N, C-alpha and C positions, 0 to 999 in steps of 0.2 A: 660426740662427733670426733672422728679421727681423720688425719690427712695422710695419704700415701701416694706413691708414684709407681706406675706399672713399669716404667722404663727409667729407673733412677740414675742410670749411667750417663744420661744426657744432662744432668744437673751440673756436671763440670763445665758446661758451656756458660754458666753464670760468671765464670772468670773473665768473660768478655766485658763485663761491666766496669771493673777497675781499669781495664785497658782503654775503654771508651772515655772514662774520666781523665785519664793521662793525655790522650790525644786532644781532648776538648781544651785542657789547659794549654797545651802547645799551640793549638789553633788561636786561642785568644791572644797569646803572646805575638803571634805572627800579624794579627790584625792590628795590634797596637803599634807595631813597627811600621806598618803601612800608613797608619793614620798620622803619625808625627810628621809626615811629609807635608801635611796641610797646615797652614798658618791659622786659619779661622775655622775652628771645629764647628762652631754654631752655624756658620754659613753653609758648610759642607752638609751638615745634618739637615738644614732646611732644603737645600737643593736636591739632595739624594733621598731625603726621606728615611734616613737610617740613624741608628744610634751606635756611633762608633765604639764607644767604651761602655756599652750597656752591660750592667752587672746582672741582668735578668737571666735566670738559669732555667727558664721554662723549657727551651729546646733540649738542654741536657737531661732535665727530668723526664721529658717525653721519650728520649731515646733509651734512657735506662728502663723506663716502664715497657717499652716496646720489646726490648731484648729479654727482660724478665718474663713477660707474658708468652713470648715465643718459646723460650726454654721450658717454662712450665707446661706448655702445650705439647711439645715433643716428648716431655718426660712422663706424659700420662697422668697429669695432675687430677686427683680424685679425692672425694670425701666420702666417709661412711657415716651413717646415721641409723640409730635403732628406731624402728617403727613397729607399730602393733601388727600382729599376724592373727589371722582368723583361724588358722590351723596350726597344730604343733606336730613336728616330726623330729625325732631324735635318732642318733645312732650312739649306742653305748659301745665305746671302744675300750676293751678291758685288757690290761697288760697281763700276759701269761708267760713272761719271762721267768727264769729261775729265781731271780731276786724276790719274786712275789710269793716264794715259799717261806719267807721270814715270818716267824711267829710273834712279832711284836704287836700285831693285832690278831687276837685269838679267833679261830685256831691258826690260820695263816692269812696273810694279806689277800691272797687270791680267794680263799674260801669266804672270807668276810665280805669281799667285794661281790661275789656271786650271791650271797645271801641277801645283801642290801639291794642289789640290782633286782632280784626277784621280788623282794617286798616293795620296791619302787613301783612295780606294776599295779599295786593295789591302790596307789594314791593318785594315778593319772586318769583323765577323762577316758571313757570307753573307746572312743574312736581315735585316740592318739596313735600315731604310726611310729613304729620302732624297728630299727635294725640292730643287729648284734655283730660285732667283729671282735676277734681276739688277735693279739699281736705279740710277737717277740722279734726274732730276726726276720720273720716274714709275717704276713697278715692273712687270716682266714676269715671268710665270710661265714659266720655261724648261722645267720638268719637274715634273709632279705627284708626290706621294709614291709611291715605288715601291721594290722591292728589286731591280730589274733594273739591274744595274751598267752594262750596254751602253747603256741609254737614258740613264742619269745622265751617263755619260762623253760621250755625244754632245751632251747639253744643255749641258754645261760648255764644250765646244768651240765651240758656237754663239754664246757671249756675245761682244758687240762693244761697243766704246766708244759712248757717246751724248754728242756734243759740246755739247748744250745742255740746260738745264732744271735745273741745280743738283743737290743731293744730298738726297733725301727719305728719311731713314732711318725716320721714323715710318711712312710708307706701306709701306715694305719689311717692317717688323715686323708690321703689320696683315696684309699679304698672307701672310707666312710663317705667322702664327698661324692664319689660315684653312685653310692647307694641313695643319696639325697638329691641327685641331680634334678629329678622331676618334682621334688617337693617345694611347697611354698616357703616353709621354714627350714633353714639348713643349720641345725644345731648338733654339735657333737659333744658328748659327755665323756671326756677322757679320764679314765680311771688307771692311775699308774703310780709307781713309786719314783718316777722321774729319772731312773737309771738309763737314760738314753745314750747310746754310743755309736749310733749310725746316722749319717746325714747331718746337716747343720740346722741349728735353731732357726736361722733366717730363712732357709728353704721352707720350713713349716709355716712360718708366719707369712711369707710372701704368697704361698699357694693358697692359704686360707683367705687372705684378703682379696686376691684376685677372683675367688670363687664365692664370695659373700658368705663365708662360713663363720659362725660364732662358735667358739670352743670354751666350754666350762671344764676346768681341770680339777680333779680330785687327787690330791697328793696323799698317798697311803703310806703310813709308817711314821716312825719317830726320828728325830734328828740323830739320836744316839744309835738307832738301828738295833739289830739283835743278831745273835748267831744262829744260823739255821743248821740243818742236820749234817751238812758237809764241812762245817766249821767256818764258812765264810760269813762276813758281816756286811749287810747291805743297809746303808743309810738312806734316808729320804732325800732325793735330789730336787729340792723344792724350788730353786731358782729357775730352772727350765720350765716347770709347770706354771709358775707365777707369770713368767714372761709370755708364754703362749696364750694364757687367758687374757692378760692385760692387752696384748697387741691385737687380739681378735674381738675385743669388746665383750668378752665373756667374764666370768668370775672364777677366782681360785678358792678352794676350800681345803684346809688342812684336816686330814682324817687320822686320828690317833686311836680311835675306838669305834665300835659298831654304832654307838649313839651318834657320833659325828657323821657317819655315813647317812644315817636316816634324816638327820637334820639338813645336810647339804642337798640331798636328792629331793627332799620335800620342797625346799626353796626353789630349786631349779624347775621342778614341775609347775610352779606357779608363775614362772617368767613367761609371758606371752609376747616376746619380742623376736624380731628377726633383723638381720642386717641388710640395709639398702645401701648400694654404692652408686654415687653420682659422679660420672666422668665429666669433668669441667674443661677438658682439653679444647673442644671445639669453641667454647665460649671464650677461652683465653685467646685463641687465634683470632676470633672475630673482633674482640676488643683491641688487640694489637694492630690489626688492619685499620680500624677506625682511628686509632692514635697515629698511625703512619701517615694517613691522609691529612689529619689535622697538622701534623709536623711539617708535611710538605707545603701546605698552605701558609703556615706561619713563616717558614724559611724564605718563601718567595714574596711575602708581603711585609708584615710588621717587623720581622727580625731579619730582613734582607741586609746583607753586609756589602761593603764596598768591593768592587772587583779588584 
């Protein structure tokens, strides 16, 4: 289970809590000054039915809880949970940027990815629905969601390197999510060396969480990298891929050879989970309202103070 906020910018309103505590302390001091004007505190307490020097912090706790709940509500407080899925749908998002031409996985990262993705089709149930996208600086839909394995296999084979444009993982996730929009299970298998240089990592995570997408990421390559034909050295950008998988409740797999490819894809094909997101904003507001009513009753009865 994970916690996230669809409008996290409103969390800054939690700073109202220390301000509330400060004014509560000031208010208590003011009440004490008024109380010292009376000679017989016990008599005043019996007549007024109040506790002048009450150390009970119930009202303060209630006010803190009310503020916290309201802030959580306006911030879009939600939790995610993995639940069983009766159907499985995937989008294979395959990195086709120039760094995937590195030969540290023979014959190259891209060709190894294509071969493993093709063999992956043999391990999944017959009616599993799969879409294919390739991405570099832009994203191409190679195959819409389908259970026709011949079409999927052909789409994988058609993927070619794109020598320009960088690696836009964010756009690849958006495109994949659009393909999965009508599917029960929204799972992306992101196959990349992690050399992302367009958009921010947080954008990817936020978009995936808001759209109930689980991302399994396969990091292709070695930490040392290798020199490809132009003389460039491309190392595995593992941290990016690890974070994407972790923050979307998926898994990260380090792929350093073709056997790692098969092992990771076989494990993913056996995972029959999807992400369910529960928005708790309304419940937080209802509880805050109930506490506000309780607070109002207590302030005007048991914890009423001297005028």
